[in-house]
C-alpha positions in Angstrom: 6.8 15.6 1.8 5.0 12.3 1.6 6.6 8.9 1.1 6.7 7.4 -2.5 3.6 9.3 -3.7 3.5 13.1 -3.9 1.6 15.8 -5.6 4.3 15.6 -8.4 3.7 11.9 -9.0 2.6 11.2 -12.6 0.4 8.1 -12.5 -0.6 5.7 -15.3 -3.2 3.0 -14.9 -2.6 -0.5 -16.3 -6.0 -1.8 -17.1 -7.6 1.6 -17.2 -10.2 0.6 -19.8 -11.6 -2.3 -17.7 -14.5 -1.7 -15.4 -12.5 -1.5 -12.1 -9.8 0.5 -13.9 -12.3 3.0 -15.3 -14.2 3.4 -12.0 -11.0 4.0 -9.9 -9.3 6.2 -12.5 -12.4 8.5 -12.3 -12.1 8.4 -8.5 -8.4 9.1 -8.5 -8.8 12.1 -10.8 -11.5 13.5 -8.6 -9.1 13.1 -5.6 -6.6 15.3 -7.5 -4.2 12.6 -8.6 -2.2 13.5 -11.6 -3.3 10.5 -13.8 -1.6 10.9 -17.2 -2.8 7.9 -19.1 -3.6 4.2 -19.3 -2.0 1.1 -20.8 -3.9 -1.5 -22.8 -2.1 -3.1 -25.8 -5.4 -3.8 -27.6 -6.7 -0.2 -27.2 -3.4 1.7 -27.9 -4.0 5.1 -29.6 -7.5 5.5 -28.2 -8.4 8.0 -25.5 -10.9 7.7 -22.7 -13.0 10.6 -21.5 -13.4 11.0 -17.7 -15.9 13.8 -17.0 -14.1 16.1 -19.5 -10.6 14.9 -19.0 -9.4 12.8 -22.0 -6.7 10.3 -21.1 -4.6 8.6 -23.8 -4.3 4.8 -23.9 -0.7 3.5 -24.6 0.3 0.1 -25.9 3.1 -0.4 -23.3 4.3 1.0 -20.0 7.6 2.1 -21.6 5.6 4.0 -24.3 3.4 5.7 -21.6 6.5 6.7 -19.6 8.3 8.1 -22.7 5.2 10.1 -23.7 4.0 11.4 -20.3 7.0 11.1 -17.9 4.9 8.8 -15.7 6.7 7.6 -12.6 4.0 5.5 -11.0 1.7 2.8 -12.2 -1.5 1.4 -10.6 -2.4 -2.1 -11.8 -6.1 -3.1 -12.2 -5.4 -6.1 -14.4 -7.3 -9.4 -13.9 -5.2 -12.0 -11.9 -4.2 -14.2 -14.9 -2.7 -11.2 -16.7 -1.1 -9.4 -13.7 2.3 -11.2 -13.8 2.9 -10.0 -17.4 1.7 -6.5 -16.6 4.0 -6.1 -13.6 7.0 -7.6 -15.5 6.3 -5.0 -18.2 6.4 -2.2 -15.6 9.6 -3.6 -14.1 11.3 -3.9 -17.5 10.3 -0.3 -18.2 11.9 0.7 -14.8 8.9 2.6 -13.6 9.9 3.7 -10.0 6.6 2.7 -8.4 4.2 -0.1 -9.2 1.0 -0.5 -7.1 -0.8 -3.7 -7.6 -4.5 -3.6 -6.5 -5.5 -7.0 -8.0 -6.3 -9.8 -5.6 -6.3 -13.5 -6.3 -2.9 -13.5 -8.0 -1.2 -16.9 -7.6 1.6 -16.8 -5.1 3.9 -18.3 -7.7 3.3 -15.3 -10.0 3.9 -12.8 -7.2 7.1 -14.6 -6.2 8.2 -14.5 -9.9 7.7 -10.8 -10.5 9.1 -9.9 -7.1 12.3 -11.9 -8.0 12.3 -10.2 -11.4 12.3 -6.8 -9.7 15.2 -7.8 -7.5 17.1 -9.2 -10.5 16.6 -5.9 -12.2 18.3 -4.0 -9.4 15.1 -3.0 -7.4 14.5 0.0 -9.6 10.8 -0.5 -9.2 9.1 -0.4 -5.8 6.3 -2.9 -5.8 3.4 -2.2 -3.4 0.9 -5.1 -3.0 -0.5 -7.2 -4.6 -4.0 -7.5 -3.1 -3.7 -4.1 -1.5 -5.7 -0.8 -1.4 -2.8 1.2 -2.6 -1.2 4.4 -1.4 -2.7 7.8 -0.4 -0.9 11.0 0.5 -4.0 13.1 1.6 -4.3 16.4 -0.2 -1.5 15.4 -2.6 -2.2 12.2 -4.5 -4.2 9.0 -4.2 -3.2 5.8 -6.1 -5.4 2.8 -5.7 -8.8 2.3 -4.1 -8.4 4.1 -0.8 -11.4 6.6 -0.3 -10.1 10.1 -0.8 -12.4 11.9 1.6 -12.1 10.0 4.8 -9.1 11.8 6.3 -7.1 15.0 6.1 -3.4 15.8 5.5 -1.3 15.7 8.7 1.8 14.2 10.3 0.9 10.5 11.0 2.3 7.8 8.8 0.2 4.6 8.4 1.3 1.2 7.1 -1.2 -1.6 7.1 -1.7 -5.2 5.9 -5.5 -4.8 6.0 -7.5 -2.6 3.6 -10.6 -2.0 5.7 -8.6 -1.4 8.9 -6.5 1.2 6.9 -9.8 3.1 6.2 -11.0 2.8 9.8 -7.7 4.2 11.2 -7.7 7.0 8.7 -11.2 7.9 9.6 -10.7 7.7 13.4 -7.7 10.0 13.2 -9.0 12.3 10.5 -8.9 15.4 12.7 -5.1 14.9 13.1 -4.4 13.7 9.6 -1.8 11.7 7.7 1.3 12.2 5.7 1.0 9.0 3.7 -1.1 5.8 4.2 0.3 2.7 2.7 -1.7 -0.5 2.3 0.9 -3.2 1.7 -1.6 -6.1 1.3 -2.0 -9.4 3.2 -0.7 -12.0 0.7 2.1 -14.3 1.7 4.5 -12.6 -0.8 4.3 -8.9 -1.1 6.7 -6.3 -2.5 6.9 -3.5 0.1 7.0 -4.6 3.7 6.2 -3.0 7.1 10.0 -2.5 7.5 10.3 -0.6 4.1 7.5 1.7 5.2 8.9 2.2 8.7 12.3 3.1 7.2 10.7 5.7 4.8 8.5 7.2 7.5 11.5 7.4 9.9 13.4 9.4 7.2 10.4 11.6 6.3 10.7 15.0 8.0 6.9 15.6 7.8 6.0 12.3 9.6 6.0 12.6 13.4 4.5 9.3 14.4 3.6 6.0 12.8 0.7 3.6 13.0 1.4 0.0 12.0 -1.4 -2.5 11.4 -0.5 -6.1 11.2 -2.5 -9.3 11.3 -2.1 -12.9 12.3 0.1 -15.3 10.3 3.8 -15.2 9.3 6.4 -13.2 11.2 6.4 -9.8 9.5 5.3 -8.0 12.7 8.0 -9.7 14.7 10.6 -8.7 12.1 9.2 -5.2 12.2 9.5 -5.1 16.0 13.2 -6.0 15.7 13.7 -3.3 13.1 11.9 -0.7 15.2 14.2 -1.4 18.2 17.3 -0.8 16.1 16.3 1.9 13.7 13.1 3.8 14.5 13.2 6.8 16.9 9.6 8.1 16.2 6.8 6.9 18.3 5.0 3.8 16.9 1.5 2.5 17.8 0.3 -0.8 16.6 -2.7 -3.0 16.1 -2.7 -6.7 15.2 -5.9 -8.1 13.6 -7.0 -11.6 14.6 -6.9 -11.9 18.4 -9.9 -14.3 18.2 -8.8 -16.5 15.3 -8.6 -20.2 16.0 -5.2 -21.9 15.6 -4.3 -23.8 12.5 -7.1 -22.3 10.3 -6.5 -20.1 7.4 -8.4 -16.8 8.0 -9.6 -14.3 5.4 -6.4 -13.0 3.9 -4.3 -15.6 2.1 -1.3 -14.9 4.3 -3.1 -15.2 7.6 -2.4 -18.7 8.9 -1.4 -19.5 12.4 0.7 -22.5 13.3 1.7 -23.2 16.9 2.6 -20.1 18.9 4.2 -18.4 15.9 2.0 -16.0 14.0 -0.6 -15.4 16.7 -1.9 -11.9 17.5 -0.7 -12.3 21.1 2.9 -13.2 20.1 3.0 -10.3 17.7 1.6 -7.9 20.3 4.2 -9.0 22.9 7.1 -8.7 20.4 6.0 -5.1 19.6 5.4 -4.1 23.2 8.8 -5.4 24.2 10.4 -2.8 21.9 8.2 0.1 23.2 5.4 0.0 20.6 2.0 0.6 22.3 -0.5 -1.9 20.9 -4.2 -1.4 21.0 -6.6 -4.3 21.6 -9.0 -2.8 19.1 -8.5 -0.3 16.2 -10.3 2.4 18.2 -8.0 1.9 21.2 -5.0 2.1 18.8 -6.4 5.4 17.5 -6.7 6.6 21.1 -3.1 5.7 21.8 -2.0 7.7 18.8 -4.1 10.6 19.9 -2.3 10.6 23.2 1.1 10.7 21.5 0.1 13.5 19.1 -1.4 15.7 21.9 1.9 15.9 23.8 
């Protein structure tokens, strides 16, 4: 059992024929992901060869779902076209839509997120501006390297792409059930809390690593959720301990104002509810190692 993405997931790639889409479709196929086709209205009816695997290109998400039974989409569409692509996926009611694209205007993200809610939340949005979702040994949807970790019983949810990879690598000998990169934009679909809820309910996840970063109050909200609802051990890391106040750092969502949104405030909120927080990613990995060895 993994969360949201399993060996049975049938994945389509919106933007499969573009350079990023082509590169990562090839990589996902090599990782064992069941990619069943792509979507590009201008190239509908064609097929693309990936090292001997010919994948059909469909005109719409709905058509791709009808023909292939697809239940997940990975979006590699340029920022200015992403809103339309995601709305199309939501209208087709695909259960999972993973948006890799970065640089999407926040207004567009807010719009398609609102559209998903209005449609009854039938589509789980992950991202935008995220590395995607990997259930090692089962399926890999997005840009997470497939060979840096092994299957195991740790769940990982992270705002940061590179820190996701580092944590997966440092704990590769123990392994992961699913690794979820939720993205660092101000408006995202799936939150830390959504992932915590899913990992808590997953019988094959024993412990959870949560990586946050400065800005906003997502980690504080997650801490409140953990206190009420999570019985499994959680370790955390918050990126940005050295960031200056009042300056936007790296990720679009990471801005600190006053005492809210600082790494220290987030660390304290998490520790207050029993989450052990590392000062560095390596220390966080060591804390998880301690938990898993008991």
